[in-house]
ZAZAKOL-665665 format. One record per residue (C-alpha): x, y, z; residue number from 0; residue in three letters. Coordinates in steps of 0.2 Angstrom, whole numbers, plus 5000, padded with zeros to 4 digits. Example, Ala and Ser with C-alpha at 12.3 -4.5 7.8 and 13.67 -1.06 7.14 Angstrom:
<pts>
pt X = 5062	Y = 4978	Z = 5039	nr = 0	rest = ala;
pt X = 5068	Y = 4995	Z = 5036	nr = 1	rest = ser;
</pts>
This chain:
<pts>
pt X = 5047	Y = 5264	Z = 5432	nr = 0	rest = unk;
pt X = 5034	Y = 5266	Z = 5447	nr = 1	rest = unk;
pt X = 5024	Y = 5281	Z = 5452	nr = 2	rest = unk;
pt X = 5021	Y = 5285	Z = 5469	nr = 3	rest = unk;
pt X = 5003	Y = 5291	Z = 5475	nr = 4	rest = unk;
pt X = 5011	Y = 5306	Z = 5484	nr = 5	rest = unk;
pt X = 5025	Y = 5317	Z = 5483	nr = 6	rest = unk;
pt X = 5038	Y = 5317	Z = 5498	nr = 7	rest = unk;
pt X = 5027	Y = 5331	Z = 5506	nr = 8	rest = unk;
pt X = 5012	Y = 5319	Z = 5505	nr = 9	rest = unk;
pt X = 5002	Y = 5328	Z = 5492	nr = 10	rest = unk;
pt X = 4998	Y = 5322	Z = 5475	nr = 11	rest = unk;
pt X = 5007	Y = 5326	Z = 5460	nr = 12	rest = unk;
pt X = 5000	Y = 5338	Z = 5448	nr = 13	rest = unk;
pt X = 4997	Y = 5324	Z = 5436	nr = 14	rest = unk;
pt X = 4987	Y = 5314	Z = 5449	nr = 15	rest = unk;
pt X = 4977	Y = 5329	Z = 5452	nr = 16	rest = unk;
pt X = 4973	Y = 5331	Z = 5435	nr = 17	rest = unk;
pt X = 4967	Y = 5314	Z = 5433	nr = 18	rest = unk;
pt X = 4956	Y = 5315	Z = 5449	nr = 19	rest = unk;
pt X = 4949	Y = 5331	Z = 5441	nr = 20	rest = unk;
pt X = 4945	Y = 5323	Z = 5425	nr = 21	rest = unk;
pt X = 4937	Y = 5307	Z = 5435	nr = 22	rest = unk;
pt X = 4926	Y = 5319	Z = 5444	nr = 23	rest = unk;
pt X = 4921	Y = 5329	Z = 5428	nr = 24	rest = unk;
pt X = 4917	Y = 5314	Z = 5418	nr = 25	rest = unk;
pt X = 4907	Y = 5307	Z = 5433	nr = 26	rest = unk;
pt X = 4897	Y = 5321	Z = 5433	nr = 27	rest = unk;
pt X = 4893	Y = 5322	Z = 5415	nr = 28	rest = unk;
pt X = 4889	Y = 5304	Z = 5415	nr = 29	rest = unk;
pt X = 4876	Y = 5307	Z = 5428	nr = 30	rest = unk;
pt X = 4868	Y = 5321	Z = 5418	nr = 31	rest = unk;
pt X = 4868	Y = 5310	Z = 5403	nr = 32	rest = unk;
pt X = 4859	Y = 5297	Z = 5412	nr = 33	rest = unk;
pt X = 4846	Y = 5309	Z = 5418	nr = 34	rest = unk;
pt X = 4844	Y = 5316	Z = 5400	nr = 35	rest = unk;
pt X = 4841	Y = 5298	Z = 5395	nr = 36	rest = unk;
pt X = 4828	Y = 5295	Z = 5407	nr = 37	rest = unk;
pt X = 4818	Y = 5311	Z = 5401	nr = 38	rest = unk;
pt X = 4821	Y = 5307	Z = 5382	nr = 39	rest = unk;
pt X = 4805	Y = 5301	Z = 5373	nr = 40	rest = unk;
pt X = 4809	Y = 5302	Z = 5354	nr = 41	rest = unk;
pt X = 4818	Y = 5287	Z = 5347	nr = 42	rest = unk;
pt X = 4832	Y = 5298	Z = 5340	nr = 43	rest = unk;
pt X = 4836	Y = 5306	Z = 5357	nr = 44	rest = unk;
pt X = 4836	Y = 5290	Z = 5366	nr = 45	rest = unk;
pt X = 4849	Y = 5283	Z = 5354	nr = 46	rest = unk;
pt X = 4860	Y = 5300	Z = 5355	nr = 47	rest = unk;
pt X = 4859	Y = 5298	Z = 5374	nr = 48	rest = unk;
pt X = 4865	Y = 5279	Z = 5372	nr = 49	rest = unk;
pt X = 4880	Y = 5285	Z = 5363	nr = 50	rest = unk;
pt X = 4884	Y = 5298	Z = 5374	nr = 51	rest = unk;
pt X = 4883	Y = 5287	Z = 5389	nr = 52	rest = unk;
pt X = 4894	Y = 5274	Z = 5380	nr = 53	rest = unk;
pt X = 4907	Y = 5287	Z = 5376	nr = 54	rest = unk;
pt X = 4907	Y = 5294	Z = 5394	nr = 55	rest = unk;
pt X = 4909	Y = 5276	Z = 5401	nr = 56	rest = unk;
pt X = 4924	Y = 5274	Z = 5390	nr = 57	rest = unk;
pt X = 4933	Y = 5290	Z = 5396	nr = 58	rest = unk;
pt X = 4929	Y = 5285	Z = 5414	nr = 59	rest = unk;
pt X = 4936	Y = 5269	Z = 5411	nr = 60	rest = unk;
pt X = 4952	Y = 5276	Z = 5404	nr = 61	rest = unk;
pt X = 4955	Y = 5289	Z = 5418	nr = 62	rest = unk;
pt X = 4951	Y = 5276	Z = 5431	nr = 63	rest = unk;
pt X = 4965	Y = 5264	Z = 5423	nr = 64	rest = unk;
pt X = 4977	Y = 5279	Z = 5422	nr = 65	rest = unk;
pt X = 4973	Y = 5283	Z = 5440	nr = 66	rest = unk;
pt X = 4977	Y = 5265	Z = 5445	nr = 67	rest = unk;
pt X = 4992	Y = 5265	Z = 5434	nr = 68	rest = unk;
pt X = 4998	Y = 5282	Z = 5444	nr = 69	rest = unk;
pt X = 4993	Y = 5272	Z = 5461	nr = 70	rest = unk;
pt X = 4980	Y = 5284	Z = 5466	nr = 71	rest = unk;
pt X = 4970	Y = 5274	Z = 5478	nr = 72	rest = unk;
pt X = 4951	Y = 5270	Z = 5476	nr = 73	rest = unk;
pt X = 4946	Y = 5278	Z = 5492	nr = 74	rest = unk;
pt X = 4954	Y = 5294	Z = 5486	nr = 75	rest = unk;
pt X = 4945	Y = 5293	Z = 5470	nr = 76	rest = unk;
pt X = 4929	Y = 5290	Z = 5478	nr = 77	rest = unk;
pt X = 4932	Y = 5305	Z = 5490	nr = 78	rest = unk;
pt X = 4937	Y = 5316	Z = 5475	nr = 79	rest = unk;
pt X = 4921	Y = 5311	Z = 5466	nr = 80	rest = unk;
pt X = 4911	Y = 5317	Z = 5480	nr = 81	rest = unk;
pt X = 4920	Y = 5333	Z = 5484	nr = 82	rest = unk;
pt X = 4929	Y = 5327	Z = 5500	nr = 83	rest = unk;
pt X = 4946	Y = 5326	Z = 5493	nr = 84	rest = unk;
pt X = 4956	Y = 5325	Z = 5509	nr = 85	rest = unk;
pt X = 4972	Y = 5315	Z = 5512	nr = 86	rest = unk;
pt X = 4972	Y = 5304	Z = 5527	nr = 87	rest = unk;
pt X = 4985	Y = 5308	Z = 5540	nr = 88	rest = unk;
pt X = 5001	Y = 5298	Z = 5539	nr = 89	rest = unk;
</pts>
């Protein structure tokens, strides 16, 4: 079974939109976790930040694989991550 990146009307399916939303959310959380890591001074906090970053990277990898499986283009994923999610004209 193959999935198309857009429906017949040229729009993403709800499932694809949900995946892109999760990618964007995890990306923002990862950025925040890295900032938190940069500010941590206590060894326990540094360790906790490392675990958090690793978990978020695993989530991001999962959603990226899922987006690839659903044939959502890399360009569209990057645009979504930066809040410029517009489909190119056909």
